[in-house]
C-alpha positions as CSV (number, residue, x, y, z in Angstrom):
1,M,231.3,82.1,61.5
2,R,228.0,83.6,62.0
3,D,224.7,82.0,61.0
4,V,222.2,83.6,58.6
5,A,219.9,84.0,61.5
6,D,222.3,86.5,63.0
7,L,222.0,88.8,60.0
8,P,219.3,91.6,59.7
9,H,216.0,90.4,58.1
10,V,213.4,92.6,56.4
11,D,210.1,92.1,54.6
12,L,209.9,94.4,51.6
13,R,206.2,94.7,52.1
14,D,206.6,96.5,55.4
15,P,206.2,100.3,55.1
16,D,209.5,100.9,56.9
17,S,211.5,98.4,54.9
18,T,213.7,101.0,53.3
19,A,214.8,102.4,56.6
20,R,215.4,98.9,58.0
21,I,217.4,97.8,55.0
22,L,219.6,100.9,55.3
23,N,220.1,100.2,59.0
24,G,221.2,96.6,58.2
25,L,223.6,97.9,55.6
26,T,225.0,100.4,58.1
27,T,225.4,97.9,61.0
28,H,226.2,94.6,59.2
29,G,226.9,95.5,55.6
30,I,224.0,93.3,54.5
31,T,220.3,92.7,54.9
32,I,218.3,89.5,54.0
33,F,214.9,90.2,52.7
34,Q,211.6,88.5,51.7
35,G,208.5,89.7,49.8
36,G,210.4,90.4,46.6
37,T,208.2,88.3,44.3
38,E,207.7,90.9,41.6
39,R,210.3,92.7,39.4
40,N,208.8,96.1,40.1
41,D,208.9,95.5,43.9
42,L,212.6,94.9,43.6
43,L,213.2,97.9,41.4
44,C,211.2,100.1,43.8
45,A,213.3,98.9,46.8
46,A,216.5,99.3,44.9
47,R,215.7,102.8,43.7
48,S,214.9,104.0,47.2
49,L,218.5,103.1,48.2
50,I,220.9,103.2,45.2
51,S,221.6,104.8,41.8
52,I,221.3,101.7,39.6
53,R,224.1,100.9,37.3
54,A,223.6,99.3,33.9
55,H,225.5,96.1,33.3
56,R,226.6,94.4,30.1
57,D,224.0,91.7,30.6
58,S,221.2,93.8,32.1
59,D,217.9,94.9,30.6
60,S,217.2,98.6,30.0
61,D,216.0,99.0,33.6
62,G,219.3,97.7,35.0
63,V,218.0,94.3,36.1
64,T,219.9,91.2,35.1
65,T,218.2,87.9,34.9
66,I,220.6,85.2,36.1
67,A,219.6,81.8,34.7
68,W,221.2,78.9,32.9
69,R,221.6,79.4,29.2
70,P,223.4,77.3,26.5
71,A,227.1,77.9,26.5
72,S,228.9,78.9,23.4
73,K,232.3,77.5,22.4
74,D,234.1,80.7,23.3
75,E,232.3,81.1,26.7
76,K,234.3,83.3,29.1
77,N,234.7,82.8,32.8
78,S,232.9,86.2,33.2
79,L,229.8,84.4,32.0
80,A,230.0,81.6,34.5
81,G,227.0,83.1,36.3
82,F,224.8,81.8,33.4
83,T,225.8,78.2,34.0
84,D,224.9,75.7,36.6
85,R,228.4,75.7,38.0
86,E,229.6,76.6,41.5
87,L,230.7,80.2,41.9
88,W,233.3,80.8,44.6
89,P,232.4,83.8,46.8
90,H,233.7,86.9,45.0
91,T,233.4,90.7,44.6
92,E,230.9,91.8,41.9
93,G,232.8,93.7,39.2
94,S,236.2,92.9,40.6
95,A,237.8,93.7,37.1
96,V,236.6,97.3,36.9
97,C,238.2,100.3,38.5
98,R,235.2,101.1,40.6
99,P,233.1,98.0,41.4
100,P,229.5,98.8,42.3
101,R,229.1,99.6,46.0
102,V,225.8,97.7,46.4
103,L,224.5,94.4,45.1
104,M,220.9,93.2,45.3
105,L,220.0,89.6,44.4
106,A,216.5,88.1,44.6
107,C,215.2,84.6,43.9
108,L,212.4,84.2,41.4
109,R,212.7,80.4,41.1
110,P,214.9,78.2,43.3
111,A,217.0,75.3,41.9
112,Q,215.6,71.8,42.0
113,T,218.7,70.7,43.9
114,G,221.7,72.8,45.2
115,G,222.2,76.4,44.2
116,R,222.5,77.6,47.8
117,S,223.8,81.1,48.1
118,Q,227.2,81.5,49.8
119,L,228.1,84.7,51.7
120,V,231.4,85.8,53.3
121,D,231.9,88.8,55.5
122,G,235.1,90.5,54.3
123,R,235.5,92.0,57.7
124,E,235.6,88.6,59.4
125,L,238.0,87.4,56.8
126,Y,240.3,90.4,57.3
127,D,240.1,90.1,61.1
128,E,240.9,86.4,61.1
129,I,244.0,86.9,58.9
130,A,245.1,89.9,61.0
131,R,244.8,87.7,64.1
132,T,246.5,84.6,62.8
133,D,248.9,85.7,60.1
134,P,249.9,89.4,60.0
135,A,252.5,88.7,57.3
136,M,249.8,87.2,55.1
137,L,247.7,90.3,55.7
138,A,250.5,92.6,54.7
139,A,251.0,90.6,51.5
140,L,247.3,90.7,50.6
141,S,247.3,94.5,51.2
142,K,250.3,95.3,49.0
143,P,249.5,97.6,46.1
144,R,249.6,96.0,42.6
145,S,249.9,92.5,44.0
146,A,246.6,91.1,42.4
147,Y,245.1,91.3,38.9
148,F,241.4,90.8,38.4
149,G,240.0,90.3,34.9
150,A,240.8,88.8,31.5
151,G,242.0,90.8,28.5
152,S,241.6,94.0,30.5
153,G,241.1,94.4,34.2
154,H,242.2,95.9,37.5
155,L,245.6,95.8,39.1
156,G,245.4,96.3,42.8
157,A,245.2,94.4,46.1
158,V,242.8,92.1,47.9
159,F,242.6,94.5,50.8
160,E,242.8,98.3,50.2
161,Q,242.5,101.3,52.4
162,T,239.7,103.6,51.3
163,T,239.9,107.4,51.3
164,E,238.0,107.2,54.6
165,G,240.7,105.2,56.2
166,R,238.6,102.0,56.2
167,I,239.2,98.7,54.4
168,A,237.6,97.5,51.2
169,V,237.9,93.9,49.9
170,R,238.3,92.9,46.3
171,L,238.6,89.2,45.6
172,R,237.9,86.3,43.3
173,L,239.6,82.9,43.3
174,D,238.8,81.6,39.8
175,A,240.6,81.8,36.4
176,L,240.0,85.6,36.3
177,A,242.4,86.3,39.1
178,R,246.2,86.4,39.0
179,F,248.5,87.0,42.0
180,A,252.1,88.1,42.5
181,P,254.6,85.4,43.3
182,M,254.9,86.8,46.9
183,L,251.2,85.7,47.4
184,A,251.6,82.2,46.2
185,P,252.1,80.7,49.7
186,S,248.9,82.5,50.9
187,I,246.4,81.5,48.3
188,D,245.6,78.0,49.6
189,R,245.2,79.4,53.1
190,L,243.0,82.2,51.7
191,R,240.7,79.6,50.0
192,T,240.5,77.6,53.2
193,L,239.5,80.7,55.2
194,V,236.8,81.7,52.6
195,Q,235.4,78.2,52.9
196,Q,235.4,78.3,56.7
197,L,233.7,81.7,56.9
198,T,231.1,81.0,54.3
199,I,227.5,81.5,55.4
200,P,225.1,79.3,53.4
201,V,221.7,80.8,52.6
202,D,218.7,79.0,51.1
203,L,216.8,81.5,49.1
204,R,213.2,80.7,48.4
205,A,211.0,82.4,45.8
206,G,210.7,86.1,46.8
207,H,213.7,86.0,49.1
208,G,217.1,87.6,48.6
209,Y,219.8,89.8,50.0
210,I,221.2,93.3,49.5
211,L,224.9,93.8,50.5
212,L,227.8,96.2,50.4
213,N,230.0,94.8,47.7
214,D,233.2,96.3,49.1
215,R,232.7,94.3,52.3
216,W,230.8,91.1,51.5
217,L,231.7,88.3,49.0
218,H,228.9,86.4,47.3
219,G,228.7,83.1,45.5
220,R,226.6,79.9,45.0
221,A,226.8,76.2,45.1
222,R,226.4,74.0,41.9
223,F,222.7,73.3,41.1
224,T,220.3,71.4,38.9
225,G,217.0,72.7,37.6
226,N,215.7,76.0,36.2
227,R,217.0,78.3,38.9
228,M,216.3,82.0,38.2
229,M,217.6,85.1,40.0
230,L,217.3,88.8,39.5
231,R,220.4,91.0,40.1
232,I,220.6,94.8,40.5
233,I,223.9,96.7,41.1
234,G,224.5,100.3,41.9
235,D,225.9,102.9,44.3
236,P,224.3,104.4,47.5
237,L,222.4,107.6,47.2
238,S,224.2,110.5,48.7
239,T,221.5,110.8,51.3
240,D,222.1,107.2,52.6
241,G,225.4,108.0,54.4
242,L,226.8,104.6,53.8
243,R,230.6,104.6,54.3
244,S,232.8,102.6,52.0
245,G,234.3,99.3,53.1
246,F,234.4,98.3,56.8
247,C,236.2,99.2,60.0
248,P,238.3,96.2,61.1
249,S,238.4,95.1,64.8
250,Q,241.9,96.4,65.0
251,A,243.1,99.5,63.2
252,P,245.1,98.7,60.1
253,Q,248.8,99.5,60.1
254,P,249.8,102.5,58.0
255,A,250.3,101.5,54.4
256,L,250.3,102.9,51.0
257,R,246.8,102.9,49.5
258,A,246.5,100.8,46.3
259,A,246.0,103.2,43.4
260,C,243.1,102.7,41.1
261,S,244.8,101.5,37.9
262,P,243.2,101.8,34.4
263,S,242.0,98.9,32.4
264,I,245.0,97.3,30.8
265,P,245.7,94.2,28.7
266,H,247.8,91.3,30.1
267,H,249.5,88.3,28.9
268,D,251.4,85.3,30.3
269,L,255.1,85.0,29.6
270,A,257.4,82.0,30.1
271,H,258.5,83.0,33.5
272,G,255.1,83.9,35.0
273,L,252.5,86.5,34.7
274,R,253.4,89.9,33.5
275,V,250.9,92.8,33.2
276,H,251.3,95.1,30.2
277,T,251.3,98.6,31.5
278,S,252.7,100.6,28.6
279,A,249.8,103.0,28.9
280,R,251.0,104.1,32.3
281,P,253.7,106.9,32.7
282,A,257.2,105.5,33.0
283,S,257.5,106.9,36.5
284,E,254.5,104.7,37.6
285,R,255.8,101.4,36.1
286,I,257.1,98.7,38.4
287,N,260.8,98.0,38.4
288,D,261.5,94.4,37.4
289,A,263.7,94.0,40.4
290,D,260.7,94.4,42.7
291,T,259.5,90.8,42.9
292,G,256.8,91.6,45.4
293,V,254.4,92.9,42.7
294,L,253.1,92.0,39.3
295,K,255.6,93.4,36.8
296,G,254.9,96.0,34.1
297,A,256.2,95.4,30.6
298,P,258.2,98.4,29.2
């Protein structure tokens, strides 16, 4: 596991900060920054690198304030970021067909205790699984073996080949993730590896990170106090030249690429999770005899 000191660092106040952030994203998939004390400074930095995406919880400028707020009785797991709970390292927007390629997070006010950011390099996770358990890697790469989301979401795989022949990671390990029976023996091991590879980062006011969301997982520790963060998501500008995902240490074995499935409702049945896919053409539905994937209801 690397230390945060091994990652690229940039001061947003430096005149060449945009070029240095881009270089860090190209070489490491992430850059740690300081000097982001004002909302406009963060927006300026973000707009120089990405096309900002609006989010359900963002303001009109695309910035989302992440802070504790009173929970309602019907609070969803997708709103866990607005609690003081621990968040396991995860992919931002894992339930949508095309998650944002870039995530930027800045600290306006640190927690009184706890709240340390937690980062995991998906490339290191992939490489470790490839080195120690190729069968586990094959299972995690099988199309339609993982479902991310609640009432609607994405049916795919933890590791998927991109159109550029690289690898993209999509993962969460909370109540919004469901896995095919074939993956059951691997999930505990996957959790252990995520914990072992986690890089803890103490973000002070004005500090933050910008990362490639199809390579890095992000999360946080439980905290107390009035912690406040700003989040911006989006996609690289065409001039950036940032390639999708990552190139593993060893070339992946030829495999079918997981198709990007539409948002679909799901429900639990008595014999395990089934995913309702009646909106898909019959030719694309999964045969019930195939126990290696999440099944489609006719």
